[in-house]
ZATIKOL-85522 format. One record per residue (C-alpha): residue number from 1; x, y, z. Coordinates in steps of 0.1 Angstrom, whole numbers, m for minus. Layout:
<rs>
 num     x     y     z
 NUM     X     Y     Z
...
</rs>
This chain:
<rs>
 num     x     y     z
   1   107  m191    62
   2    92  m186    31
   3   112  m167     5
   4    95  m140    m8
   5   108  m143   m47
   6    92  m176   m49
   7    61  m156   m61
   8    80  m136   m88
   9   111  m156  m108
  10    85  m172  m135
  11   101  m193  m155
  12   139  m212  m163
  13   155  m181  m180
  14   141  m157  m150
  15   157  m184  m127
  16   186  m186  m146
  17   197  m148  m144
  18   180  m147  m105
  19   210  m172  m100
  20   237  m143  m110
  21   217  m119   m91
  22   218  m143   m61
  23   254  m150   m62
  24   262  m110   m66
  25   239  m105   m34
  26   258  m132   m14
  27   292  m116   m16
  28   280   m79   m13
  29   268   m94    20
  30   299  m111    30
  31   314   m75    29
  32   286   m52    42
  33   303   m47    76
  34   334   m35    59
  35   318   m13    35
  36   295     2    59
  37   318    12    80
  38   346    27    53
  39   320    40    32
  40   338    19     1
  41   322    m1   m24
  42   343   m35   m21
  43   364   m46   m50
  44   356   m80   m44
  45   318   m79   m50
  46   326   m60   m79
  47   347   m84   m97
  48   317  m111   m86
  49   291   m81  m106
  50   317   m86  m136
  51   324  m127  m134
  52   287  m131  m136
  53   285  m107  m168
  54   258   m83  m153
  55   268   m53  m168
  56   264   m66  m201
  57   228   m83  m192
  58   207   m49  m205
  59   225   m48  m242
  60   208   m64  m267
  61   221  m102  m277
  62   238   m86  m309
  63   257   m65  m286
  64   266   m97  m263
  65   238   m89  m238
  66   205  m107  m226
  67   182   m77  m232
  68   167   m77  m198
  69   131   m71  m193
  70   123   m44  m168
  71   103   m67  m151
  72   138   m87  m147
  73   153   m60  m142
  74   138   m53  m109
  75   136   m90   m99
  76   174   m90  m101
  77   178   m55   m81
  78   155   m65   m56
  79   177   m97   m49
  80   212   m76   m50
  81   193   m55   m23
  82   187   m83    m2
  83   222   m87     5
  84   232   m51     4
  85   213   m20    m7
  86   242    m2   m11
  87   253   m26   m41
  88   223   m26   m57
  89   219     9   m63
  90   255    16   m74
  91   252    m9  m101
  92   211    m7  m108
  93   226    31  m120
  94   247    13  m146
  95   222   m12  m159
  96   194    15  m160
  97   215    39  m179
  98   222     9  m205
  99   186     4  m211
 100   179    39  m210
 101   207    43  m243
 102   193    16  m259
 103   154    21  m258
 104   157    62  m263
 105   184    61  m289
 106   196    95  m276
 107   232    87  m287
 108   245    82  m325
 109   248    47  m332
 110   284    50  m337
 111   289    64  m301
 112   265    38  m282
 113   281    10  m300
 114   313    22  m292
 115   300    18  m251
 116   279   m11  m255
 117   314   m30  m270
 118   334   m24  m245
 119   305   m30  m216
 120   301   m68  m232
 121   338   m76  m241
 122   354   m62  m207
 123   320   m56  m181
 124   328   m21  m182
 125   306     4  m160
 126   294    35  m165
 127   274    63  m144
 128   260    96  m155
 129   275   121  m131
 130   248   152  m129
 131   244   164   m89
 132   262   196   m76
 133   265   210   m44
 134   248   245   m54
 135   221   227   m75
 136   212   198   m55
 137   191   172   m75
 138   192   182  m113
 139   152   164  m110
 140   147   198   m96
 141   158   215  m128
 142   189   233  m116
 143   216   241  m144
 144   249   228  m142
 145   280   248  m127
 146   302   227  m146
 147   312   243  m181
 148   321   232  m212
 149   341   258  m230
 150   346   252  m268
 151   386   256  m278
 152   386   245  m317
 153   378   209  m320
 154   380   205  m282
 155   357   211  m252
 156   377   221  m219
 157   355   210  m191
 158   355   221  m158
 159   336   214  m121
 160   327   190   m93
 161   299   168   m92
 162   285   151   m57
 163   269   117   m53
 164   285   101   m79
 165   279    64   m67
 166   308    42   m78
 167   330    70   m88
 168   360    51   m79
 169   355    23   m98
 170   335    33  m126
 171   352    33  m162
 172   328    63  m175
 173   319    93  m165
 174   286   108  m182
 175   293   147  m171
 176   265   168  m177
 177   278   204  m181
 178   266   238  m197
 179   277   242  m231
 180   282   278  m236
 181   284   278  m272
 182   253   258  m280
 183   238   278  m248
 184   224   248  m234
 185   230   216  m213
 186   249   187  m229
 187   266   157  m221
 188   305   145  m219
 189   320   105  m222
 190   345   112  m202
 191   373    79  m196
 192   381    76  m158
 193   420    77  m168
 194   411   110  m185
 195   442   140  m177
 196   427   163  m151
 197   396   135  m140
 198   402   126   m99
 199   377   117   m71
 200   375   136   m37
 201   367   112   m11
 202   342   133     6
 203   311   103    14
 204   301   107    48
 205   267    99    52
 206   243    82    75
 207   230    57    51
 208   241    34    19
 209   277    47    31
 210   287    16     4
 211   279    32   m26
 212   311    52   m22
 213   292    82   m40
 214   320   104   m36
 215   329   136   m57
 216   343   138   m93
 217   363   166  m100
 218   374   180  m132
 219   400   204  m138
 220   405   217  m172
 221   396   182  m190
 222   406   186  m227
 223   380   165  m243
 224   372   158  m284
 225   343   176  m297
 226   324   137  m300
 227   329   132  m266
 228   299   156  m264
 229   273   128  m266
 230   239   139  m262
 231   222   177  m255
 232   192   182  m232
 233   160   173  m248
 234   131   197  m251
 235   100   195  m246
 236    77   168  m224
 237   102   147  m205
 238   101   110  m219
 239    87    84  m189
 240   119    63  m176
 241   106    28  m162
 242   144    20  m156
 243   140    42  m129
 244   121    22  m112
 245   153     4  m103
 246   155    31   m70
 247   118    12   m51
 248   133   m19   m61
 249   165   m12   m43
 250   147    m3    m7
 251   124   m32   m12
 252   148   m55   m13
 253   168   m36    21
 254   129   m39    33
 255   129   m78    23
 256   161   m84    41
 257   147   m66    73
 258   114   m88    72
 259   137  m118    70
 260   157  m112   100
 261   125  m101   120
 262   110  m132   116
 263   142  m150   123
 264   147  m134   155
 265   109  m136   166
 266   110  m172   161
 267   150  m179   177
 268   144  m152   209
 269   133  m159   241
 270   135  m139   272
 271   131  m156   304
 272    98  m137   311
 273    78  m161   285
 274    74  m199   277
 275    78  m197   241
 276   100  m171   216
 277    83  m141   212
 278    69  m152   175
 279    40  m170   196
 280    30  m136   210
 281    m2  m117   195
 282    15   m82   191
 283    50   m99   173
 284    22  m115   151
 285     2   m85   142
 286    38   m67   137
 287    47   m94   112
 288    11   m98    99
 289    16   m55    92
 290    49   m66    76
 291    35   m92    48
 292     6   m71    35
 293    33   m40    29
 294    55   m64    12
 295    25   m77    m7
 296    10   m45   m20
 297    45   m32   m24
 298    56   m60   m45
 299    22   m68   m67
 300    17   m26   m78
 301    60   m26   m87
 302    58   m59  m110
 303    24   m50  m124
 304    37   m19  m138
 305    71   m34  m150
 306    44   m56  m171
 307    29   m33  m182
 308    56   m13  m194
 309    71   m48  m210
 310    42   m56  m232
 311    24   m29  m242
 312    52    m5  m251
 313    30    20  m269
 314    15    29  m238
 315    46    39  m223
 316    47    77  m230
 317    10    78  m210
 318    35    57  m175
 319    47    88  m161
 320    25    90  m132
 321    20    50  m126
 322    59    50  m122
 323    64    81  m101
 324    36    67   m80
 325    56    34   m79
 326    83    50   m64
 327    60    69   m37
 328    43    40   m28
 329    70    11   m27
 330    98    30   m11
 331    74    42    16
 332    64    10    21
 333    98    m4    24
 334   107    24    51
 335    77    15    78
 336    84   m23    67
 337   119   m14    81
 338   106     3   111
 339    81   m27   122
 340   109   m47   121
 341   131   m27   142
 342   102   m28   167
 343   103   m68   168
 344   137   m64   174
 345   132   m42   204
 346   163   m24   214
 347   184   m52   202
 348   176   m34   170
 349   197    m7   173
 350   228   m28   183
 351   252   m29   155
 352   256   m67   164
 353   222   m70   138
 354   217   m56   109
 355   184   m41   116
 356   202    m4   124
 357   216    m7    88
 358   187   m14    71
 359   169    17    92
 360   196    43    78
 361   197    28    44
 362   162    26    36
 363   159    60    44
 364   179    70    17
 365   156    62    m7
 366   134    92     3
 367   154   114   m14
 368   162    97   m45
 369   141   110   m76
 370   114   117   m77
 371   110   133   m44
 372    73   126   m27
 373    62   165   m30
 374    69   166   m65
 375    47   131   m71
 376    21   142   m49
 377    12   181   m64
 378    16   157  m102
 379   m10   134   m87
 380   m34   167   m75
 381   m25   187  m109
 382   m42   155  m128
 383   m71   150  m103
 384   m78   190  m109
 385   m74   185  m145
 386   m40   208  m148
</rs>
């Protein structure tokens, strides 16, 4: 069976980096039954992630990293997702946030250098905590109910954050809060060991259970003023190429489903046939349909990533393209997994196989930002001249 990634690993550097992702992917896959069952992130997988120095790859060489391009980032994320999409999505947030902070320089140099040093030397991991029970996705514009109250040279932060991927394993949280004295939304860098910080084990979803996206609880957390690392920018949002790690993750799940479906079709032979089902026309049609959907999705995603890398002056105009990649690729991934399930038939529903997990996990991509309806309205507005 042809490895899809053979088409996208282009040089020795990418091969070296890809091998890191491959080792992480294999480790993640070996723990997937337990992590999916228990809604836990495997500490063994996290250990391999840190051994490969994956958390620091997106940093500049001067900060101990490899200065990952967007193309390389997506390539590695997709390979990890082939082993377990939950692992890829979780570590993808960390990696993407570092790319954002490095590229947009939204923190002071001192603040970013402090975090980068710890990531480089100790492979520490960070994620944003933004979603809340009442506000839903922060992309919808809700104001955080988490509050930060100024008290001299400190802030007192209290609130609850949902969907905090890797919550128990993070070293730092970047937490959004309504900053009362500034009358605006700000972000605080909070050490996981800080008094008043705890994790409530609430994660009980159908799919992507291994992200362990439990609730982060902040109870009168006292922070220094300098822990306020950024405030919400005014004006038009800057396009964020790193968010393509989301469709890359779900595309990796689809590749895994494709691989398993092809292997199943080549090995399964009911007693009503003289050959494996891979020799029947309707199964070949489904395999062919999976292939062209994957070719289209890969071509669109990686072409867009190359444009981001090679034409930095054009990035400010790429918001619509980036959003459309997420819409197209995530929906294509769902369609590929559905085809894989149809090839497996009733056996695809059995926990003996991985198809039902792919099916549950890939659905989560429809609920990661940007949402389909927001993208479609944006594209309609462009066409209508708004």
